[in-house]
Phi, psi and omega in degrees: 000320179296318179294327178294316179296320178295323178295318178296321179297317178295324179295318178296320177297319179296317179297321178298316178296322180296318180298316180296316180297322180296317179296317181294321184278352183292129181238005182282177180289147179245152179268017179217165181261181175059039178290130178214125183298336182273351186297324181293321186278339175264005175057043175270090185298137177087354181287347182205145181293342180270352186297312182300319178297321179295319178297319179296317178297319179297314180294319179295318178297318179298317181295321178294318178297319179297318179295315180296321178296321176297318179296321179295316178297320179294318178295319178299324177295319178296319179297316179297320179297317182292315182288323179295326181295334183273355182271061177234112181197151177210156174212130182213153177231164179283136174283119183297345181291346180279352181285147176234155182286134177280125181305137178084001179224176174256008184277136172255121190226158167259113187100178002279162179233165181280349179214167177298135185232128173300138182271121179275099175281093194273343180264108186260121177264336183206136178206060178289130182091351177055036179275341184262133178253106184291336180291323182259342184075023186246135173257127177248122183296119178293334179205163180292145180173182174260125186242151174246128178237143179220142176216140177245129180248127179228141175208146180216134180235162179287164183303135178087350179271163184270125174276110193216097179212156173208118181243132185239138173271125184243142173237114181050040177086356180257140181290131177252307179199174180192167174228151182209162176208141180206088177197166177248003182278324180258143177266345177209157180199153176215155179206153181229138176234146175224133182225157175242125184231142170272126186236140169267160178303129180097347176297146183239140178231137178204169177248138180233147174267125183291146183304141179083352181258168182209152173245129187232144172062141177048050183298338180294349177278354175274121189235140177230122181226160176193155176202159178274125179285313173199152183278159172247101188292330183280001181263352182261000000 
């Protein structure tokens, strides 16, 4: 659409040049006196019977160009609005410095806690749209749309210790999905989940560690990402 408007603008400019060239090149008889090729360009009204028509054509061409330029600016604004709306994405990992040593083991873990705790993915690699809060580990939708969220959970314990974790994806306090592990046979495990959610502006998504569970070792391998797939314009 933008290229079409630009083409129309160029066409009007071309037509204006053709009209001027035609008047200048005209050598036939005129029904008026004082013909001067410069009269039109010096705006000497009445010096030629064609002057008034030229002025009208010039004004009409100018008004059309002004209208087309306004349409182009308006279209450019719509394009900017649409493209800016799609620039919502984040990626974050857990800072391993939040881990503490579990008494009686050599494992450094996040957790266990007496209640479900939001996981603060504090190392932010990407945060377009500033929807993600690394201090709280919460993503707040800047605008309504369909979003894709993905999270990878990793944990590793020393030999003989219990691999025991459960991480849940929450939307406005409601459970969406989760991954878990509970065994002594494996010393490490990882899992990835991906979901698509319809979000209104202000909706919040976060990951929480279930009470009594823990994530241990190489916490930076735990990843939380999300992005807007497409906006919902009627929701804003």
